N, C-alpha and C positions, 0 to 999 in steps of 0.2 A: 534626493531617491538616487540609491545607486542604481547605474544602467548599465548593459554592457551592449555594446553598436556591435550585430553581425547582419554583413550582407551577404543573402544569397543571389548570386549573377547565374545566368543561364545562358550561354552562348549560342548564336545560331552558327552550327556547321550544316554547312550544304557541301553533299557529295556528290558527283557524278563519276563511274568508274566509265570504262573503255579498256576495249582489247584492241591491241595493235599487235601487228608482225615484226620481230625485230631479231630475226633469224630465227633461230627454233632453239628451244621451245616460244610455245607464246608468252608475251609479258603482258602483265597486269597492271594496271595504276589506277590511283584514285587522286582527284584534286579536292581539295578540302578548302573550306575559306569560312571563318569565323567572323559574324558579325554581333556585337553586342550592343544592345539598345537599352536605353534608359538608364545609364550608370547615373547612381548619384554617391557621392563620398560623404556620408555624418562619422562625426566621432564625438562621441559626450564623455563629460569628466567624472568623477568620480567612479569610474567601475572596479571590479572587483578587481585586486591585487593579481591573482593567480589566474586570471581569464585574459588571453589577448586581445588588444584594441583594436577596431578596423581602422586601416590607415587610410588618410584622406591623397598618397602620392599618388600618383595618375600610373594606369595600367598602359607600359609602351611595350612588352611583347610578353609570349605564352611562350612555356615550354611541356611538350605535351608528349606521351609514350602511346606505342602501341604494342599490344601483345604478339609476343612472336619476332615485334623487330628490336635488336640491339641498340639503334641511335635511336636516341631522342632527336624531336623536330620541335626546330626554333620559328616561330613566326612574328612579322612586326605588329600592333596594334597602331592604329590612327584614326583620325577623325574623320569622318566624311559623311556629309548632310544630315550632321545630328548624330551618327551614330557612330560608336567604335567597329570596326571593323579589321579583320586582320589582311594581310596580302596569303593571296590563294598559295597554296602549296603542294606540290605534286608529291605522291607518294607513294614509290613503287611497291607492289604485293607480292615480288617473286624477288630471290636475294639471288646475288650473284653467284651460286655453287649450284646453278639449276635446281633449285627447291624449294615450293612456295613459304612462307612464312607463315602464312593464317590457313588454318585448314579449313576447307567446305567455305574457304570465300568470305567469312566472319570477321568482323573489325573491331576490336574492342579495344576502345581506350582507356589506361592501367593508369595514367598520370595524368593531370592538368592541372598546372603551375603559371600563377599569372605575376610576371614581375614587374618592378619599376627600375629602371635602367638609371644607377647612379652616374655612371661616368658617360652615359651617351655613346658605350662603344661596343655594344652589343652583350652577351652575357659573361658575367666575373664574378668573381665569389662578393661583390662588394655591392651587390644587386641583393634588393630586399623583396621577399616575396609579399606581395598584398592581396592575394587569392588564392584560393585552394579548397578543395574539399574534403570531410572528415570522414576518415577510416569508419569503417564498419566495426561498430563497440567503444567508438571512441563517446569523450565526455558528450559532444552536442550532434552526435550522430542520430540522436532520437529528433533532432530539429530538423533533417531531410525529410520529405515527402518519401512514402513508401513507393509510391509512384514513379519518383523522380532517383532511384538508389543507385550505385554502384554496379550493377547485374548485369544491365541492360546488351544484348549482341547485336550486331546490327549484319543484315545478310546483303553483301553486295552483288549489285544486278547490275547489267549494263544497259547505260543511257535513263537511271532510275535514281531521283533525289529521295532520300530519306529525312524524315522529320522525328526528332525525340526529344526529351527535356531532362537536364541534370541540376542539380541543387547546388553552388560554388559558394563556400564560407568565408568570412573574413578571418583569417588567422593570420600571423606572422609569418608561420614553421609548421607544415601539414603535408603529409601525403596522404594518398588514396589509391585505392585499385580495385580492379575486376569493374569497370564500367566503358560501355561501347554505347556514344549517342552521337548521332550528326544532327540534331539541330537544338541550342541552348536559348530559352526565354530570361531574360533577365529576371529576378524575382527578386526584389528587396526586403529583406527580414530582419529587422531588429531584436537581437535578445534584451527584454527587459528585465531587470533583475530589483530585488526588493530583498533588506534583510530584515526577518523580527524577531522581537525577544517579549518574554510576558513572564510575569511575577504570579505565583499564586498564596494566598495567606489561610492558612490553616488552624483549627484551634484543638482539634482531636487527632495527635499525632497515630494513637492506634489505628487509622484507618490506612496509613501510609508505611505500617511496620515492613510488610513483604512487597516493596514496590521498588520501581528505579531510584524511586528519590532518594534511597536510604544509600545509594551509591555517590550521592554527592559529596564536594569536599567536607561541608559541617552537617553531614547527616540529614535528620529530618528535623525541620524547624519550623519555626511561626511564617515565614518570609524566606519562598524557595522558587528559584527558577525553573518556569513551565515548562516539562516535559510535552513538547507538542510534535504535531505530523499537521503540516502544510497538503492537499491535492489538489491542483492543480490542472483544471479542465477546459477544453473548449470545446465551445457549440459547435455541432457539427449537421445540425439538420433538426428533424420533429420527426414523431411517429405520435401512435394514437395515445401514450401516455406524456407526450408534451414534449418536451424540449429534450434532445439527443445530445448528452455531452459523454467528448471521448475524454478517458484521464490520459493528459501527456506524462507528468512524473507525482511521485510522491516525495516531500522533502520531509528531514527529522531531524530534531537535533540529540534524539538520544545514542548520544554518541559515547564511545569508552575512552579513558577511564571514569571520568566526572560527566553523567549524563544534562546537558543543558545549560553547562556553563564553559565560559572561557569564550567563546563567539557567539553572534546573532546565526541565527539560521538564514542560510543564502538561500531566493525560491526566486527562479527566472523562469523566463514562458517567453516562444516565439512569437512576433510581431509583425507580419507580413504589411507590409507601409503599403499596397497597392488596394488594398481591400478592407472594409471595416468587420472587424470577427469581434465575438463574443465568447470573454473569459471568465472563470471561476474557480475562486478558494474556497476550499470548505478547511475552517481551523478545527483542529481536532487538538484535547488537551489531555491528558493523564489523570484522569479523578477518579473516585471511587465510584464504583458503580453495580450491579447485579453480580457483576463476575469478578469483584476484586477492582484493585485501581488497572483502568481499562481506558485507550484512548475514548475520549466524549466529543460529539460535534458541538463546537460552543458557536460558531457561524461561520456565516456563507458571504461571501463578497462576490458579485458580479460587477462585471465593466466591460469595456470595447477597450481594444488594442492596450495604448501604457496608459491608458485612465486607470490608473490601479490606485488602492487606497492611498491616501495620503499620508506620507510618514511623519511628517512635520519639519521642523528646523533641522535635527538631529539626523536626519535620512532612515528612522530606524521604527518598522511599526511595533510602540508597545503598546502591551496590554496589561491589565491588572485584572484577577480574580478572587474575589473575599475581598475581606475589610485588612488592604496593605496599606501601612502608614507609607503612601506614595502621595505627593503634591501635583505632580507631571507626569502625566501619561496619554496616550491616543485616544483611548479607549480602555473605560471601566465596565467590566461586567458584574451583575445585569446592566443590559440599557436602558433607557429608557427614551428610545429614538423616535418619532412620530412624522406624521406626513411622509412614509415610503413604505413600499412593501419589504416583505420576508420570504423565502418560499417555503414551502411545505415541510421540509429540510429541517428549518429552523422551529416551526413550530411543534414540529415531531418531538423533538428535546427539550423545549423550553418551555415544558408544562409541570404542574405542581408533583407530577411522578417522576420531574429529571428524565436524564441525570444531568442536563446543562442548567444553569443558571435558571430560576425562575422568571416569566414574563407573564407579570399578572394579566394580563389583555386575556388569559387565561378563564380570571373569575369572572368576566362576563359572559361566559359561557355556561362553565363548569364541565369539568372533563367528563366527568359520569352523568351528564346530559344525556340523554336519549338520542339517536339520531334520526330523528324522523323516525320511517317505518323499518328499520332496519335492525330491530332487537338491540343494538351494540350501542356505546359510549360514543360520544365524539372522540375522544382520545384511542378508542380500539380503532375505528373506522378512518382515522387519519394515518393509522400504523398499521392498515390491512392492504396486502399487497395488491395489485390490479388483476392480475392472473386469477384471483378468486374470483371477480366478477367485473364485468366492465363497470356496474356500478361507483366502484372504487376509484376510478381514473377521473372522474367527474367528484366524485365526495372528497379525496383527499385536497382537490384543487378549490374546490365549494369552501373549505372548511378554513384551511388556510387564507383565503381570500377575506371572507368573513373574519376572521381574526385582524386582520390587514386595516380593514373598514372600521373596525372595532377602536384599533389603534391611533385609526385617526389618517388613515391614507385616503384620497380623494377616490370615487368609484363611478366618477361618469364615463369611463372605459367602459366599463362590463356591466352596466345596470339591466341592458337586455337580458344577456349569457345569464347573469346571478338570478334574474328573477326567474329567468325560464326554467334554469336547475332547481330553484325552490319550488316550482310546481310538480318537477317530474319528481321530486323526492317525497314529496306529499301522495305521491298516488301510484307510488313503485316499490319493490324490495329490491334488496341483492339478487334473490331469488329469482325475480322476474325478468329482471336485466339480461343476467345469464343465459335464459331459458331463449331469449330473442337470437336470430340470426343476427351478421354482422352488417346486413344489407338491411335489417330492420330500420324505417325513418327514424324511431325515435333511438334507435342506436347511434345511427349516422349524426343526428342532432347531438347527442350525448359526448360524442366522441369533439364535435367542432365547439362546443360551449367549453368543452374541459381546456383545450387547446388555447381558446383566451383567453380565459381564467389563469394557464398558468403562463401566457407571457405576462401579464397585469403582475403577477405573485415573483416573475424575474425582474421586473421594471424594464420587459421590452418596451412597454408602452407609455403613454405619458408620464406616470407617476414612477421616480427613481426607485431603484431596490437601495435598501439602508445600508449605509456605509460608503 
């Protein structure tokens, strides 16, 4: 598996400001000290060739810039009581031409770079940058927390300490600007990475005539590299609809001049080493659908931190759709994986109505079978948005859970909630639920059961998610 390491370091910056009379006019200064907590250095092999790898060189000193002051500040970093700290440094906020450098006594740090001292003689060109923050708009800027970006200003007040947080990533050479923070806590963030490649095998070439596949080097043929998109999400909480997933980024190999050819698709995401986080990959492949050849959801992968889908010995996640003449691959679709769960998104697209490869578990229910008192089919209900009625919040999770159970997943985690939901559907229509107030006990119970079933379908309980 290809992985990139990127540490986010946050530095504790303690400011105490004071006013003292030194002739006239009034002199102002701020004393700054940096403390770096829980620093760890990790380097993983097989990283992407075009992405700098975190260095394990020690942090010897930092150079930072303050907006309005032309001279950079250099501070030594040393170890004290298990922490990395800097020597206190006094910064004059008043220049020698009787004019304040900082407007309205606001301090903004515009650059903070950590170096390894190669010759142990202070800053010189031979020293290596080991930590820095990404510029807004740069490739990895999206991994910086919106709350810890580079646009914070600090108002300096007499005898007052200020605390703030900034993310600093491991790069060999990078500059950043427009931030002012006085307290930085250490955040260790590893950027995980994987490569993906897929094949699709088709028999009806006419279905692909006007698609992007015709731009591949050999045009439309029986076995073609799959044009895919992988959406990477991170779980950020829950609401009445279940898990809330925040889209981190979309990755696609629909590049020019030859879509899906030449390289595997590189996918990466930030892994905070201090907390357990849930991530999700949604795999889409360009396949014939109602609107021509379009991106179709093929599979979902839900996992924690860096415990992503296993790419095997070759380090590439490869898959096959159709009857390809491939002897070795990580995944063949359709799959027949049992004893695990799929989300409602999987079951929506893997019915006999497509567009993704058919999962025969649907035959145990029948897509056209009426769903209790809804006067709608199972397939219609699982595809109905929840804003139509809170009824569908539970119904969609219920159908997915039922299909997972029929496919072989253990249901001991959800027996009570599933049975209670069954009784509710036997007694209420979507319209009746829609007419109830949000505080109605029936609605409150419905939402609670839906959350449990959602956690079950996502693999958050004792039964793992498939793949």
